[in-house]
C-alpha positions in Angstrom: 84.0 108.0 114.9 85.7 104.9 113.7 87.3 105.0 110.3 87.8 101.8 108.2 91.2 100.8 107.1 90.1 101.3 103.4 89.1 104.9 104.2 92.5 105.5 105.7 94.2 104.0 102.7 92.1 106.4 100.5 93.1 109.4 102.6 96.8 108.4 102.5 96.6 107.9 98.7 95.2 111.4 98.4 97.6 113.2 100.7 100.9 111.2 101.1 103.2 111.0 98.1 105.4 108.3 99.7 102.3 106.1 100.3 101.2 106.7 96.7 104.6 105.5 95.5 104.5 102.5 97.8 101.0 101.6 96.7 101.9 101.9 93.0 105.0 99.8 93.4 103.0 97.2 95.3 100.5 96.9 92.4 103.3 96.7 89.9 105.0 93.9 91.8 101.6 92.1 92.1 101.4 92.1 88.3 105.0 90.9 87.9 104.3 88.0 90.4 101.2 87.1 88.5 103.3 86.7 85.3 105.6 84.3 87.1 102.6 82.4 88.4 101.2 82.1 84.9 104.3 80.2 83.7 104.3 76.4 83.9 108.0 76.3 84.6 110.4 78.9 86.1 114.1 78.9 85.3 116.6 79.3 88.3 117.0 83.0 87.5 113.2 83.5 87.4 112.9 81.7 90.7 115.5 83.9 92.3 113.8 87.0 90.8 110.5 85.9 92.1 111.8 85.4 95.6 113.5 88.8 95.5 110.3 90.4 94.2 108.2 88.8 97.0 110.7 90.2 99.6 110.5 93.7 98.1 106.7 93.5 98.0 106.6 92.5 101.7 108.9 95.3 102.7 106.7 97.8 100.9 103.6 96.4 102.5 105.2 96.7 105.9 106.0 100.4 105.2 102.4 101.0 104.0 101.0 99.4 107.2 103.4 101.5 109.3 101.9 104.6 107.7 98.4 103.3 108.2 99.1 102.7 111.9 100.8 106.1 112.2 97.6 107.6 110.7 95.4 105.7 113.2 97.6 106.9 116.2 97.4 110.5 115.0 93.6 110.1 114.7 93.4 108.8 118.3 95.3 111.7 119.6 93.1 114.1 117.7 93.7 117.7 116.6 
């Protein structure tokens, strides 16, 4: 039985505290980036903060994908 990535994300959100934290942080960073995007002009400090935030968000996303892929591998092996 093939499980969609969204179903895997839901399962990880239910059972993996680290994944929950990564997901929550990712959403928070999305909101912060949206605030930057809403400004007509960014100061130098804001530009630096935005770049740092994008890097942190990408690192978190990479960690979430690693957990998703680990879940898929474990499913392929089976119980």
